[in-house]
N, C-alpha and C positions, 0 to 999 in steps of 0.2 A: 425712431425710438420705440423700444418695447416697453412692456409694463413692469419689467424687473427693476430693482433698485440699482442706482448707479454707485460705483465704488468711490466716486468723487463726491465729497460732502456738498450739499446744496449751498448756494451763495447766501451769506448772512446779511441781515439788514446793515446798511452802511451809512449811518448818519452820525458823524463824530461829535457834533455839537448842535445847539439849538439854532444858531444863525445859519449854518449850512443846511439844516433841515428845513428852515423856512424858505431858503432859496430853492431847494429841491422841490418843495411843495408848490412854490410859485411857478416854476417852469413846467411842472407836470400839469397842474390845474390850468395854467395859461394855454398849454398846447391843446388840452381838451376843449377849453372855451373857444379857441380859434375854430375848431372843427364844428362845434355845435352852432356857433353864431353864423358860420358861413352857410349853414343849411337854410337860413331864413333871411339873412341880411340883404340878399339880392332880390327877394320877392317884391319889396315895395319900390324897387328901382326899375322894374320891368318896363313900365310905360316909357320912362326916359330912355332906356336902352333901345327900345323898339324905334323910337323917333330918331335917335342919333345914329344908330348902327345900321338900321334898315331891315330889321327882321319883319317877316310877314307875321300876321297874327297867329297863323297855324304853327310856324316854326319857332315862335318865341318860347314855347314850353321847353325847348332843348337847352336853354340857359339853366334851367333847374334840373331837367332830366339827365343831362350829361354828368353832372356832379353826383346825382343820386345813383345812377347806374354804376359809375366807377367806384364810388365809395362802398355801396352795398355789395357789389359783385366781387370786389377784391379784398374784403375784410378778412376772410379766412386765410387766404394766401398771405396777406400782410402779417397776420398773427403768427403763422408758421415761419415766415422769413425772419421775424423778430426773434423767435425762439432759437432759430438756427444760427443767425449771424450776429446776435447780440442786440439786446433791447435798446441800449443807448445809441448804438451805431444807426439802427434803423429809425429811431426817433429823429436824429439829426438829419438823416437823408430825407425823410419824409417832410420835415419842416422846411428844409431848403427847397425841395421841389414845390411845396405849397407856396413859398414866398415867390419863387420865380414865376409860377403860373399866375399868381395874383397880380404881379407887375405887368405881365403880358396881357392879362384880361383887362386891366384898367386902360391899357394903351390901344386895345383892339379897335380897328375901324371897319372890320368885316365880320359878318355873322359867323363864318367858318372858324376864324381865328378865336373868337370869343368862346365858342362852343368847345374848341380844342383845349383852350386854357382851363375851362371849367372841368373838363375830363381829367386833366393833369392835377388840378386841385383835388379832385376826388381820389385819385391814386395816392397822392401825398397823404391825405387824411386817412386812407385805408391802412397805410403803413404806420402813421403816427398813433392812432387811437389805441390799438392793442398794445403797442410798445409802452405807451405812457402809463396805462393802467397796470401792466405787469411790473413796471419799475416802481410804481407807488406801493404795490404790495411787497415788493422786495426791499425797498429802502426803509419803510416804516415798520418797526416790529409790532407784532400782535399785542394788543392792549390799548391803552389810552391814546398813544401816538397815532396808531393806525386808525382808530375810531375817529379822531379829530380830522385826520387827513381825508378819510372817506367822506366825512361830513362836508368838507370843503369841495371835494370832487363832486359829490352829489348836488351841491348847490349850484356849481357852475354848469353841470350837465343839464339839470332840470331847468335852470333859469336862463341858460344861454339862448334858447329858442326865442323867448320873449325879448331878451336883450338885443338879439339880431334885428327884430322888427323895429325896435326903438332906434338903434344906430342907423339902420338902413333908411328910415324916414328922415332923420336929422341930416345925415350926410348927403342924401340925394337932394333935399330941399335947400340946404344951406350952401353946399359946395357943388358937387356933380355926381352922377352915377359912378364915375370912375373911382371915386374914393371908397366905395363899398368893397373894392378890390385892393386898392393901394394901402388901405389901413392895415391890411394883413402883413405887408412886407416887413416893416420894422419889428413887429411883434414876433413873427416867425423867425427872423434872423437872430433876434435877441434870445429867443428861446433856445435855438440851436447852439449859440455861443455859450450861454449859461449852463446848458445841459452838459457840455464837454467838461466844464470846470467842476460842477457840483454833484453830478450823478455817477454812480459806479459804472465802470466800463462793461465788463463781462464779455466773454468771447462767444457765448452761445453754445449750443450742443451740435457739433459738426460730425458726430460719430456716424449718424445714419445718412440717409439720402433723402432728397426732396421727392415727394410723391408727385411726379409731374402729371401723370394721368389723372390723379385725384384733383390736383390743382386746376387742370384744364376743365374737367367736367363740372366741378363745383362752381368755378368762376363763370363759365359759360351758362350753367344752369341758373345761378343767382341773377346774372345780368338779364337772361331771357325772362325770368320770373318777374323781376322788378319792371322791366320794360313792358311786358304784357299787362301787368297790373296798372301801370301808369297810363298806358294807351286805352284801357277800358273806359277811363273817364271821358275820353273824346270819341272813341269809335264804338263803344258798347261791348258787352261781354260776348256777343255772338258774332262779332266781326271776324273776317278772315285773318286780319293782322293780329288781333288779340289771341285768337285761338291757336294760330301757328306758334306765336311766342310762348304761350302757356304750355302747349303740347311739347315744344322743344325743351322747356324748362323741366317738365315732368320726366322726360326721357333721360336728360343729362343728370338730373339729381338722383334718379333711380340708379343709373350707372355708377354715380359717385358712391351711393350707399353700398352697392355690391363690392366696389373696389375697396372701400374702407373695411368691410368685414373680412376680406381675404388677404389684405396686406399685413406684413409684419411691422412695417414702419409707415402707418397711414398718416395722411394730412391731419385728420381729426381723430385722435385716439378714442376708440369706443368706450374706454374706461371713463371718459368725461361724461358721456351721455348716460352711463350706468349710475353715475353719482346723483342720487335723488335731489340733493340740495342744489347742485350746479344746474341740473335740468330744470328744476322748479324755478330758479331765479331767471333762467333764460326764457322760459315760457311766460312768466309774469312780466318780464321786460318787454316781450313781444306784445302782450295785452296792453301794457302801458302805452306802447307806441300807437296802437289803434285808437285809444281814447284821447291821447293828447294831440296827435296830429289832427284828429277831427275837431277838437276844441279850437285850435288855432285857425284852421281853415274856415270853418263855418262862422266863427265869431268875427274873423277879419272881414269877411264878406258882409256880414250884418252891420258892422260898425261903419263900413264905407258906403254901403248901399242904402240902408235904412236911416242911420243916424247922420250920414253925410260927412264922416270924418275924413280929413286929408291924411296922407301917409304918416306925418309926424304924430297926429292925434291917435291914429290907429296903433302906432307903436307905444305911445304913452299910456294908452288904455290898458296895456298889459303890464305896466310898471307895478301896480299893486300885487300882481301875481308873482313877479320876480322877487319883490320884497318878502312876500309870504314864504316863498321857497327858501330864501336865504335864512329867514328866522327859524323855520322848521328844521332845515338841515343843520343849523347850529345846535338846536335842541337835541336832534338825533345823535350828534357827535359829542354832546356834553351831558346835560342833566338826564336825558333819556337813554344814555348809552347802555345802562344796565338792563333795560327792557329787552326781553328775549327777541331776537331778530324776526321770528315768524309773526309775533304780535305787532311789532312796529311796522313791518311790511304790509301785513293784512289790514291794520288800522289805517295806514296811509292810503291804501288802495280804496278802502271804504270812503274816506274823505274825498278822494278824487271822484268816486262814483256819485256821491251826494252833490258835489260841486257841479259836475257836468249835468246832473239831473235838474238842478236849479235853472240851468240855461235853457231848458225846454220851454220856459215861459216867455221866450223872446217873441216879439211880434211888432207890427207897425206902431203900436202905442207904447211899447216898452222903452224904458230909459236906461241910462248907464248905471246910475247910482242904485236904483231899485232892483234891477234885473241882472245886469252884467257883473257888477262889482262883487256881490256876495258869492256868486258862482266861481269866479276866477280866484278869489282869495281862498276859498275852501279847497279848490283843486290844487292851488299852489302849496298850501299847508300839507296836503296829502302827499304831493310829489316830494317835498322836502323831507318828510318823515320816512317815506318808503325807500327812497333811492339809495341811501347809504347801506342799509342792511341788504338790499337786493344786490348791489354791486359787490359787497363783501362775499355774499353767498355764491355769486357767480364765479369768483376766482379763488376764494379761500379753500383750503383743504385739497388743493391740486399740487402736483409735482411742480417745483419751481421751473423746470424745463418746459412745462406746458402753460406757463403764465400768459404768453402771448396769444396762443390759440384759444385759451379759456376766455380771455377778455375779448377776443375777436368774436367768439360765439355770443357773448352777452351783448356786444354792440350790434352784431348782425341781427339778433332777435328784435331789437328796437327798430332798426331800419326796415326790416321786412314787415314788422307790425304796422309801422306807419304807412308803408306802401299798400299793404293789403287793406288796412282800415280805410285809407283815403279812397281807394278804388271802390270798395264795397259801399261805404257810406255815402259817397257822392252819387253813386248809381241809385241807391234806394231813395235818397233824398230827392233827386231829380224826378224819379218815378212818382213819388208822392206829390210833388208840386204839379207835375203834368196831369195827374188824376184830378186834383182839386181845381185846376184851371178848366179842365174839360167839364167839370161839374158846375161851372159858372162863377167860381170865386175870383175876386180881384187878384191880379198877378202878384202884387207885393205881399198880400196876405197868404197866398198859396206858397210863395217862396219861403216866407218865414215859417210856415207850417212844415215845409220840407226840411228846413234846417233843424227845427224842433224834433222832428222824427229821427234825424241823424243823431242828435244829442241823446235821445232816448236809448238808441241802440248802443251808443258809446258808453252810456252810464251802466247799462246791463253788462257790457263787456268788462268794464272796470270792476264791477262787483264780482264777476267771475275770477278776475285777477286776485281779489282778496281771498277767495276760497282756495285757489291754487297755492297762494303764498302760505296760508294758514296750515295747509295739509303737508306741502312738500318741504317747507323750511323748518317745521317743528321737529326738534330732536326726538329720536325714538328711544324710549326707555329700554326696550328689548334689544335693540340693535343700534348702538351709538352711530351717529352720522359721521363717518370717518372717511378718509381719502380712499378712493377705490383705485387699485393699481393692477 
């Protein structure tokens, strides 16, 4: 696709009545919830999976990494495929692939089969996520309907991570680890069936050609980048494995950038990156990924190690955060909908920063009510407030034919932010702990101080996100923030 206007009018919002609109929102939000929940639901089942399937302690990480690599690496390609072949069609294909892989994963008796199933789950998610968000923006017209829909979307996206921990703990303890996979099957199949009935078809834009070279370089580059960042947590930043992966990522992504600048029909149209609002939303989303992944990671370890919580209690400890996200997202989609997006996004980012900063006081003597609860509630309120305007900024004002790739960029930013943040923050946290142990501190005290240090960096990062949102999402009086073509 080129930057010129198409002779065919863009598809119009297609919700004929309230009931059909509710079903459309349910299937789109449900598809997004599946994707987000699956990023964490498996975490609390890892010990049971290791015992039953026979993973070594070193290889167990691939249950998580296989999904992360496939999802993060293929998002941009999934977004462009959705734009090309139709958003509804690719949503259905992705949901069915996700359901099939989830069934196989729950039945797996070997490590190799389970890792392969997790990779296919990631592929399905990479196709579903951009298609679902593009459909939401297409189905619901600008105004109150879209604002409410984005509020729901923001709530399930921001709260799904915590919900995954809760569900994972309950299913693993009450039933078995297989159910963290099997629970996806009826949900994904139902979503695919309802999507065919209530969502507009759309044929996609098949006029151009798929940028195969761009797809190969960016997919390979993102997979190498995510893999290298994930491996640094185990092998360190200067290990041969990490350096080779990160070097490969740099070369492939640089080649991708050169290709996109020279192609008439690029995988990622450069007009999207020239759009200040879109770029600002993507960068802020990346920063959010850094802060929130760090919160879940360090706090989960603290709850299990220091407070002695079992998997169910660890998941339930995040329930107040999920509730806070839902309440704030409802406010952002209702009473606060008239607040300018840059103020809502920046204010929410500040609340996240303050909430994460409160968690710096964790330590051996810290308790849940006095230390953890205020931090997670404040961070949850910030997430709920900021996510709807950020999502809208990331995909609004773009050509409808670019809806899939625009939403893929927004999703990819969060995934990369999480991978980068986790790699960097776990490294600096471990270094801080090692230094304190060497100085003669008690190990548990040193560990808590390391986590606190990680929270401090995450809080500063979230504050930077507030600054980026305030600057980039603010409409310019001299030059209105309009679509760049």
